[in-house]
PDB file of N, CA, C, O and CB in Angstrom:
ATOM      1  N   MET A   1     168.675 103.810  41.919  1.00  0.00           N
ATOM      2  CA  MET A   1     168.200 103.441  40.585  1.00  0.00           C
ATOM      3  C   MET A   1     167.030 104.342  40.220  1.00  0.00           C
ATOM      4  O   MET A   1     165.932 104.163  40.748  1.00  0.00           O
ATOM      5  CB  MET A   1     167.783 101.937  40.526  1.00  0.00           C
ATOM      6  N   PRO A   2     167.231 105.280  39.355  1.00  0.00           N
ATOM      7  CA  PRO A   2     166.174 106.265  39.084  1.00  0.00           C
ATOM      8  C   PRO A   2     165.003 105.692  38.283  1.00  0.00           C
ATOM      9  O   PRO A   2     163.903 106.241  38.348  1.00  0.00           O
ATOM     10  CB  PRO A   2     166.758 107.444  38.337  1.00  0.00           C
ATOM     11  N   GLN A   3     165.200 104.619  37.539  1.00  0.00           N
ATOM     12  CA  GLN A   3     164.094 104.087  36.743  1.00  0.00           C
ATOM     13  C   GLN A   3     163.021 103.431  37.612  1.00  0.00           C
ATOM     14  O   GLN A   3     161.915 103.182  37.132  1.00  0.00           O
ATOM     15  CB  GLN A   3     164.619 103.083  35.731  1.00  0.00           C
ATOM     16  N   LEU A   4     163.324 103.149  38.867  1.00  0.00           N
ATOM     17  CA  LEU A   4     162.332 102.554  39.746  1.00  0.00           C
ATOM     18  C   LEU A   4     161.506 103.610  40.478  1.00  0.00           C
ATOM     19  O   LEU A   4     160.555 103.275  41.184  1.00  0.00           O
ATOM     20  CB  LEU A   4     163.010 101.645  40.747  1.00  0.00           C
ATOM     21  N   ASN A   5     161.854 104.845  40.319  1.00  0.00           N
ATOM     22  CA  ASN A   5     161.111 105.913  40.963  1.00  0.00           C
ATOM     23  C   ASN A   5     159.947 106.317  40.045  1.00  0.00           C
ATOM     24  O   ASN A   5     160.185 106.924  39.001  1.00  0.00           O
ATOM     25  CB  ASN A   5     162.041 107.136  41.276  1.00  0.00           C
ATOM     26  N   PRO A   6     158.697 105.995  40.406  1.00  0.00           N
ATOM     27  CA  PRO A   6     157.571 106.301  39.521  1.00  0.00           C
ATOM     28  C   PRO A   6     157.056 107.720  39.658  1.00  0.00           C
ATOM     29  O   PRO A   6     156.078 108.088  39.006  1.00  0.00           O
ATOM     30  CB  PRO A   6     156.454 105.351  39.785  1.00  0.00           C
ATOM     31  N   ASN A   7     157.692 108.515  40.488  1.00  0.00           N
ATOM     32  CA  ASN A   7     157.165 109.840  40.784  1.00  0.00           C
ATOM     33  C   ASN A   7     156.982 110.712  39.539  1.00  0.00           C
ATOM     34  O   ASN A   7     155.860 111.178  39.339  1.00  0.00           O
ATOM     35  CB  ASN A   7     158.076 110.536  41.752  1.00  0.00           C
ATOM     36  N   PRO A   8     157.962 110.974  38.694  1.00  0.00           N
ATOM     37  CA  PRO A   8     157.668 111.850  37.548  1.00  0.00           C
ATOM     38  C   PRO A   8     156.955 111.129  36.400  1.00  0.00           C
ATOM     39  O   PRO A   8     156.196 111.750  35.656  1.00  0.00           O
ATOM     40  CB  PRO A   8     158.954 112.457  37.030  1.00  0.00           C
ATOM     41  N   TRP A   9     157.195 109.830  36.256  1.00  0.00           N
ATOM     42  CA  TRP A   9     156.693 109.149  35.074  1.00  0.00           C
ATOM     43  C   TRP A   9     155.244 108.724  35.202  1.00  0.00           C
ATOM     44  O   TRP A   9     154.547 108.582  34.197  1.00  0.00           O
ATOM     45  CB  TRP A   9     157.534 107.955  34.785  1.00  0.00           C
ATOM     46  N   PHE A  10     154.791 108.525  36.403  1.00  0.00           N
ATOM     47  CA  PHE A  10     153.403 108.140  36.593  1.00  0.00           C
ATOM     48  C   PHE A  10     152.462 109.268  36.176  1.00  0.00           C
ATOM     49  O   PHE A  10     151.420 109.006  35.575  1.00  0.00           O
ATOM     50  CB  PHE A  10     153.154 107.753  38.051  1.00  0.00           C
ATOM     51  N   HIS A  11     152.799 110.477  36.473  1.00  0.00           N
ATOM     52  CA  HIS A  11     151.963 111.625  36.088  1.00  0.00           C
ATOM     53  C   HIS A  11     151.986 111.841  34.575  1.00  0.00           C
ATOM     54  O   HIS A  11     150.977 112.215  33.977  1.00  0.00           O
ATOM     55  CB  HIS A  11     152.439 112.901  36.809  1.00  0.00           C
ATOM     56  N   ILE A  12     153.124 111.607  33.978  1.00  0.00           N
ATOM     57  CA  ILE A  12     153.210 111.726  32.522  1.00  0.00           C
ATOM     58  C   ILE A  12     152.367 110.651  31.855  1.00  0.00           C
ATOM     59  O   ILE A  12     151.684 110.921  30.867  1.00  0.00           O
ATOM     60  CB  ILE A  12     154.673 111.625  32.050  1.00  0.00           C
ATOM     61  N   MET A  13     152.408 109.434  32.388  1.00  0.00           N
ATOM     62  CA  MET A  13     151.600 108.359  31.823  1.00  0.00           C
ATOM     63  C   MET A  13     150.107 108.669  31.973  1.00  0.00           C
ATOM     64  O   MET A  13     149.337 108.464  31.034  1.00  0.00           O
ATOM     65  CB  MET A  13     151.940 107.019  32.502  1.00  0.00           C
ATOM     66  N   LEU A  14     149.695 109.158  33.137  1.00  0.00           N
ATOM     67  CA  LEU A  14     148.287 109.494  33.344  1.00  0.00           C
ATOM     68  C   LEU A  14     147.838 110.625  32.429  1.00  0.00           C
ATOM     69  O   LEU A  14     146.746 110.570  31.865  1.00  0.00           O
ATOM     70  CB  LEU A  14     148.045 109.877  34.796  1.00  0.00           C
ATOM     71  N   LEU A  15     148.657 111.628  32.282  1.00  0.00           N
ATOM     72  CA  LEU A  15     148.313 112.742  31.401  1.00  0.00           C
ATOM     73  C   LEU A  15     148.186 112.274  29.953  1.00  0.00           C
ATOM     74  O   LEU A  15     147.276 112.699  29.242  1.00  0.00           O
ATOM     75  CB  LEU A  15     149.365 113.854  31.506  1.00  0.00           C
ATOM     76  N   THR A  16     149.075 111.420  29.523  1.00  0.00           N
ATOM     77  CA  THR A  16     149.008 110.878  28.164  1.00  0.00           C
ATOM     78  C   THR A  16     147.776 110.017  27.977  1.00  0.00           C
ATOM     79  O   THR A  16     147.113 110.102  26.943  1.00  0.00           O
ATOM     80  CB  THR A  16     150.258 110.067  27.849  1.00  0.00           C
ATOM     81  N   TRP A  17     147.463 109.203  28.946  1.00  0.00           N
ATOM     82  CA  TRP A  17     146.311 108.318  28.852  1.00  0.00           C
ATOM     83  C   TRP A  17     145.006 109.115  28.818  1.00  0.00           C
ATOM     84  O   TRP A  17     144.119 108.817  28.018  1.00  0.00           O
ATOM     85  CB  TRP A  17     146.300 107.335  30.026  1.00  0.00           C
ATOM     86  N   PHE A  18     144.885 110.121  29.677  1.00  0.00           N
ATOM     87  CA  PHE A  18     143.680 110.948  29.681  1.00  0.00           C
ATOM     88  C   PHE A  18     143.566 111.772  28.409  1.00  0.00           C
ATOM     89  O   PHE A  18     142.463 111.981  27.904  1.00  0.00           O
ATOM     90  CB  PHE A  18     143.671 111.864  30.895  1.00  0.00           C
ATOM     91  N   THR A  19     144.690 112.242  27.886  1.00  0.00           N
ATOM     92  CA  THR A  19     144.659 112.996  26.627  1.00  0.00           C
ATOM     93  C   THR A  19     144.147 112.122  25.501  1.00  0.00           C
ATOM     94  O   THR A  19     143.304 112.548  24.711  1.00  0.00           O
ATOM     95  CB  THR A  19     146.053 113.540  26.281  1.00  0.00           C
ATOM     96  N   PHE A  20     144.647 110.919  25.428  1.00  0.00           N
ATOM     97  CA  PHE A  20     144.171 110.023  24.380  1.00  0.00           C
ATOM     98  C   PHE A  20     142.711 109.662  24.585  1.00  0.00           C
ATOM     99  O   PHE A  20     141.937 109.654  23.627  1.00  0.00           O
ATOM    100  CB  PHE A  20     145.018 108.761  24.336  1.00  0.00           C
ATOM    101  N   SER A  21     142.322 109.364  25.819  1.00  0.00           N
ATOM    102  CA  SER A  21     140.965 108.882  26.071  1.00  0.00           C
ATOM    103  C   SER A  21     139.905 109.945  25.872  1.00  0.00           C
ATOM    104  O   SER A  21     138.827 109.649  25.358  1.00  0.00           O
ATOM    105  CB  SER A  21     140.868 108.346  27.460  1.00  0.00           C
ATOM    106  N   PHE A  22     140.181 111.154  26.261  1.00  0.00           N
ATOM    107  CA  PHE A  22     139.143 112.177  26.268  1.00  0.00           C
ATOM    108  C   PHE A  22     139.241 113.184  25.135  1.00  0.00           C
ATOM    109  O   PHE A  22     138.264 113.880  24.856  1.00  0.00           O
ATOM    110  CB  PHE A  22     139.180 112.898  27.551  1.00  0.00           C
ATOM    111  N   LEU A  23     140.368 113.284  24.484  1.00  0.00           N
ATOM    112  CA  LEU A  23     140.505 114.256  23.401  1.00  0.00           C
ATOM    113  C   LEU A  23     140.663 113.607  22.031  1.00  0.00           C
ATOM    114  O   LEU A  23     139.949 113.951  21.088  1.00  0.00           O
ATOM    115  CB  LEU A  23     141.683 115.148  23.668  1.00  0.00           C
ATOM    116  N   ILE A  24     141.587 112.682  21.927  1.00  0.00           N
ATOM    117  CA  ILE A  24     141.902 112.122  20.612  1.00  0.00           C
ATOM    118  C   ILE A  24     140.918 111.037  20.212  1.00  0.00           C
ATOM    119  O   ILE A  24     140.452 111.020  19.073  1.00  0.00           O
ATOM    120  CB  ILE A  24     143.314 111.563  20.601  1.00  0.00           C
ATOM    121  N   GLN A  25     140.595 110.137  21.118  1.00  0.00           N
ATOM    122  CA  GLN A  25     139.735 109.014  20.770  1.00  0.00           C
ATOM    123  C   GLN A  25     138.332 109.432  20.318  1.00  0.00           C
ATOM    124  O   GLN A  25     137.859 108.882  19.323  1.00  0.00           O
ATOM    125  CB  GLN A  25     139.623 108.092  21.945  1.00  0.00           C
ATOM    126  N   PRO A  26     137.636 110.360  20.973  1.00  0.00           N
ATOM    127  CA  PRO A  26     136.314 110.759  20.459  1.00  0.00           C
ATOM    128  C   PRO A  26     136.372 111.400  19.074  1.00  0.00           C
ATOM    129  O   PRO A  26     135.449 111.245  18.274  1.00  0.00           O
ATOM    130  CB  PRO A  26     135.662 111.723  21.422  1.00  0.00           C
ATOM    131  N   LYS A  27     137.451 112.114  18.796  1.00  0.00           N
ATOM    132  CA  LYS A  27     137.576 112.706  17.464  1.00  0.00           C
ATOM    133  C   LYS A  27     137.782 111.629  16.404  1.00  0.00           C
ATOM    134  O   LYS A  27     137.254 111.731  15.296  1.00  0.00           O
ATOM    135  CB  LYS A  27     138.737 113.708  17.429  1.00  0.00           C
ATOM    136  N   LEU A  28     138.544 110.604  16.744  1.00  0.00           N
ATOM    137  CA  LEU A  28     138.768 109.527  15.781  1.00  0.00           C
ATOM    138  C   LEU A  28     137.510 108.679  15.581  1.00  0.00           C
ATOM    139  O   LEU A  28     137.245 108.215  14.472  1.00  0.00           O
ATOM    140  CB  LEU A  28     139.926 108.642  16.244  1.00  0.00           C
ATOM    141  N   LEU A  29     136.747 108.478  16.634  1.00  0.00           N
ATOM    142  CA  LEU A  29     135.551 107.654  16.524  1.00  0.00           C
ATOM    143  C   LEU A  29     134.405 108.380  15.831  1.00  0.00           C
ATOM    144  O   LEU A  29     133.435 107.743  15.419  1.00  0.00           O
ATOM    145  CB  LEU A  29     135.112 107.202  17.892  1.00  0.00           C
ATOM    146  N   SER A  30     134.498 109.686  15.698  1.00  0.00           N
ATOM    147  CA  SER A  30     133.418 110.425  15.048  1.00  0.00           C
ATOM    148  C   SER A  30     133.461 110.292  13.530  1.00  0.00           C
ATOM    149  O   SER A  30     132.470 110.577  12.857  1.00  0.00           O
ATOM    150  CB  SER A  30     133.485 111.889  15.435  1.00  0.00           C
ATOM    151  N   PHE A  31     134.588 109.866  12.986  1.00  0.00           N
ATOM    152  CA  PHE A  31     134.685 109.695  11.532  1.00  0.00           C
ATOM    153  C   PHE A  31     133.852 108.507  11.088  1.00  0.00           C
ATOM    154  O   PHE A  31     133.837 107.459  11.734  1.00  0.00           O
ATOM    155  CB  PHE A  31     136.152 109.509  11.098  1.00  0.00           C
ATOM    156  N   THR A  32     133.169 108.687   9.987  1.00  0.00           N
ATOM    157  CA  THR A  32     132.414 107.565   9.434  1.00  0.00           C
ATOM    158  C   THR A  32     133.266 106.889   8.369  1.00  0.00           C
ATOM    159  O   THR A  32     133.947 107.576   7.607  1.00  0.00           O
ATOM    160  CB  THR A  32     131.046 108.037   8.843  1.00  0.00           C
ATOM    161  N   PRO A  33     133.246 105.588   8.298  1.00  0.00           N
ATOM    162  CA  PRO A  33     134.062 104.915   7.281  1.00  0.00           C
ATOM    163  C   PRO A  33     133.496 105.177   5.880  1.00  0.00           C
ATOM    164  O   PRO A  33     132.280 105.213   5.692  1.00  0.00           O
ATOM    165  CB  PRO A  33     134.128 103.390   7.559  1.00  0.00           C
ATOM    166  N   THR A  34     134.364 105.354   4.927  1.00  0.00           N
ATOM    167  CA  THR A  34     133.919 105.652   3.572  1.00  0.00           C
ATOM    168  C   THR A  34     133.516 104.390   2.817  1.00  0.00           C
ATOM    169  O   THR A  34     132.616 104.430   1.978  1.00  0.00           O
ATOM    170  CB  THR A  34     135.013 106.380   2.813  1.00  0.00           C
ATOM    171  N   ASN A  35     134.165 103.286   3.105  1.00  0.00           N
ATOM    172  CA  ASN A  35     133.849 102.035   2.427  1.00  0.00           C
ATOM    173  C   ASN A  35     133.241 101.069   3.434  1.00  0.00           C
ATOM    174  O   ASN A  35     133.937 100.489   4.267  1.00  0.00           O
ATOM    175  CB  ASN A  35     135.114 101.421   1.763  1.00  0.00           C
ATOM    176  N   THR A  36     131.942 100.914   3.336  1.00  0.00           N
ATOM    177  CA  THR A  36     131.319  99.947   4.219  1.00  0.00           C
ATOM    178  C   THR A  36     131.505  98.552   3.636  1.00  0.00           C
ATOM    179  O   THR A  36     131.363  98.383   2.425  1.00  0.00           O
ATOM    180  CB  THR A  36     129.818 100.268   4.425  1.00  0.00           C
ATOM    181  N   PRO A  37     131.811  97.570   4.433  1.00  0.00           N
ATOM    182  CA  PRO A  37     132.035  96.225   3.898  1.00  0.00           C
ATOM    183  C   PRO A  37     130.742  95.616   3.378  1.00  0.00           C
ATOM    184  O   PRO A  37     129.674  95.791   3.965  1.00  0.00           O
ATOM    185  CB  PRO A  37     132.644  95.318   4.969  1.00  0.00           C
ATOM    186  N   LEU A  38     130.855  94.921   2.301  1.00  0.00           N
ATOM    187  CA  LEU A  38     129.707  94.264   1.688  1.00  0.00           C
ATOM    188  C   LEU A  38     129.845  92.754   1.836  1.00  0.00           C
ATOM    189  O   LEU A  38     130.947  92.208   1.803  1.00  0.00           O
ATOM    190  CB  LEU A  38     129.577  94.657   0.196  1.00  0.00           C
ATOM    191  N   ASN A  39     128.730  92.109   1.997  1.00  0.00           N
ATOM    192  CA  ASN A  39     128.746  90.646   2.041  1.00  0.00           C
ATOM    193  C   ASN A  39     128.656  90.120   0.614  1.00  0.00           C
ATOM    194  O   ASN A  39     127.596  90.150  -0.010  1.00  0.00           O
ATOM    195  CB  ASN A  39     127.574  90.089   2.918  1.00  0.00           C
ATOM    196  N   LYS A  40     129.766  89.648   0.122  1.00  0.00           N
ATOM    197  CA  LYS A  40     129.801  89.129  -1.234  1.00  0.00           C
ATOM    198  C   LYS A  40     129.765  87.606  -1.201  1.00  0.00           C
ATOM    199  O   LYS A  40     130.358  86.973  -0.328  1.00  0.00           O
ATOM    200  CB  LYS A  40     131.054  89.630  -1.980  1.00  0.00           C
ATOM    201  N   ASN A  41     129.074  87.049  -2.145  1.00  0.00           N
ATOM    202  CA  ASN A  41     129.049  85.597  -2.266  1.00  0.00           C
ATOM    203  C   ASN A  41     130.266  85.153  -3.065  1.00  0.00           C
ATOM    204  O   ASN A  41     130.356  85.402  -4.268  1.00  0.00           O
ATOM    205  CB  ASN A  41     127.730  85.109  -2.939  1.00  0.00           C
ATOM    206  N   THR A  42     131.184  84.507  -2.402  1.00  0.00           N
ATOM    207  CA  THR A  42     132.378  84.026  -3.082  1.00  0.00           C
ATOM    208  C   THR A  42     132.139  82.586  -3.520  1.00  0.00           C
ATOM    209  O   THR A  42     131.449  81.840  -2.826  1.00  0.00           O
ATOM    210  CB  THR A  42     133.635  84.132  -2.162  1.00  0.00           C
ATOM    211  N   PRO A  43     132.687  82.190  -4.637  1.00  0.00           N
ATOM    212  CA  PRO A  43     132.519  80.794  -5.060  1.00  0.00           C
ATOM    213  C   PRO A  43     133.205  79.864  -4.062  1.00  0.00           C
ATOM    214  O   PRO A  43     134.235  80.198  -3.477  1.00  0.00           O
ATOM    215  CB  PRO A  43     133.095  80.577  -6.488  1.00  0.00           C
ATOM    216  N   THR A  44     132.621  78.723  -3.892  1.00  0.00           N
ATOM    217  CA  THR A  44     133.160  77.800  -2.901  1.00  0.00           C
ATOM    218  C   THR A  44     134.449  77.153  -3.369  1.00  0.00           C
ATOM    219  O   THR A  44     135.322  76.853  -2.555  1.00  0.00           O
ATOM    220  CB  THR A  44     132.144  76.734  -2.575  1.00  0.00           C
ATOM    221  N   LYS A  45     134.580  76.932  -4.679  1.00  0.00           N
ATOM    222  CA  LYS A  45     135.799  76.307  -5.166  1.00  0.00           C
ATOM    223  C   LYS A  45     136.379  77.178  -6.284  1.00  0.00           C
ATOM    224  O   LYS A  45     135.684  77.469  -7.258  1.00  0.00           O
ATOM    225  CB  LYS A  45     135.525  74.851  -5.667  1.00  0.00           C
ATOM    226  N   PRO A  46     137.629  77.591  -6.157  1.00  0.00           N
ATOM    227  CA  PRO A  46     138.221  78.409  -7.218  1.00  0.00           C
ATOM    228  C   PRO A  46     138.567  77.562  -8.436  1.00  0.00           C
ATOM    229  O   PRO A  46     138.755  76.348  -8.347  1.00  0.00           O
ATOM    230  CB  PRO A  46     139.476  79.126  -6.704  1.00  0.00           C
ATOM    231  N   THR A  47     138.643  78.232  -9.558  1.00  0.00           N
ATOM    232  CA  THR A  47     139.007  77.508 -10.783  1.00  0.00           C
ATOM    233  C   THR A  47     140.507  77.239 -10.779  1.00  0.00           C
ATOM    234  O   THR A  47     141.269  78.121 -10.385  1.00  0.00           O
ATOM    235  CB  THR A  47     138.596  78.313 -12.058  1.00  0.00           C
ATOM    236  N   PRO A  48     140.956  76.083 -11.190  1.00  0.00           N
ATOM    237  CA  PRO A  48     142.392  75.783 -11.161  1.00  0.00           C
ATOM    238  C   PRO A  48     143.164  76.580 -12.210  1.00  0.00           C
ATOM    239  O   PRO A  48     142.646  76.932 -13.269  1.00  0.00           O
ATOM    240  CB  PRO A  48     142.621  74.291 -11.379  1.00  0.00           C
ATOM    241  N   TRP A  49     144.360  76.836 -11.887  1.00  0.00           N
ATOM    242  CA  TRP A  49     145.243  77.574 -12.788  1.00  0.00           C
ATOM    243  C   TRP A  49     145.802  76.609 -13.816  1.00  0.00           C
ATOM    244  O   TRP A  49     146.268  75.523 -13.473  1.00  0.00           O
ATOM    245  CB  TRP A  49     146.390  78.281 -12.006  1.00  0.00           C
ATOM    246  N   THR A  50     145.754  77.016 -15.094  1.00  0.00           N
ATOM    247  CA  THR A  50     146.326  76.169 -16.151  1.00  0.00           C
ATOM    248  C   THR A  50     147.758  76.666 -16.410  1.00  0.00           C
ATOM    249  O   THR A  50     147.980  77.806 -16.817  1.00  0.00           O
ATOM    250  CB  THR A  50     145.441  76.214 -17.484  1.00  0.00           C
ATOM    251  N   TRP A  51     148.712  75.772 -16.159  1.00  0.00           N
ATOM    252  CA  TRP A  51     150.103  76.141 -16.353  1.00  0.00           C
ATOM    253  C   TRP A  51     150.471  75.938 -17.820  1.00  0.00           C
ATOM    254  O   TRP A  51     150.083  74.939 -18.425  1.00  0.00           O
ATOM    255  CB  TRP A  51     151.033  75.312 -15.426  1.00  0.00           C
ATOM    256  N   PRO A  52     151.218  76.882 -18.393  1.00  0.00           N
ATOM    257  CA  PRO A  52     151.527  76.775 -19.815  1.00  0.00           C
ATOM    258  C   PRO A  52     152.487  75.636 -20.154  1.00  0.00           C
ATOM    259  O   PRO A  52     152.528  75.217 -21.311  1.00  0.00           O
ATOM    260  CB  PRO A  52     152.106  78.065 -20.295  1.00  0.00           C
ATOM    261  N   TRP A  53     153.244  75.127 -19.221  1.00  0.00           N
ATOM    262  CA  TRP A  53     154.229  74.101 -19.539  1.00  0.00           C
ATOM    263  C   TRP A  53     153.741  72.678 -19.237  1.00  0.00           C
ATOM    264  O   TRP A  53     154.511  71.726 -19.360  1.00  0.00           O
ATOM    265  CB  TRP A  53     155.498  74.370 -18.775  1.00  0.00           C
ATOM    266  N   THR A  54     152.485  72.526 -18.848  1.00  0.00           N
ATOM    267  CA  THR A  54     152.025  71.163 -18.604  1.00  0.00           C
ATOM    268  C   THR A  54     151.226  70.627 -19.768  1.00  0.00           C
ATOM    269  O   THR A  54     150.761  69.488 -19.726  1.00  0.00           O
ATOM    270  CB  THR A  54     151.195  71.104 -17.346  1.00  0.00           C
TER     271      THR A  54
END
């Protein structure tokens, strides 16, 4: 059963994991978000919808 042999796939998984961890992730984390979230005061109770047929 070749799928149980981890010999070639373990190295591929490690190479992929290290590539993501050391090359791609720092580049992605260096970006600053353009829209910073704001704390908005939302009303506690919304206004009810008036249906035209009632």
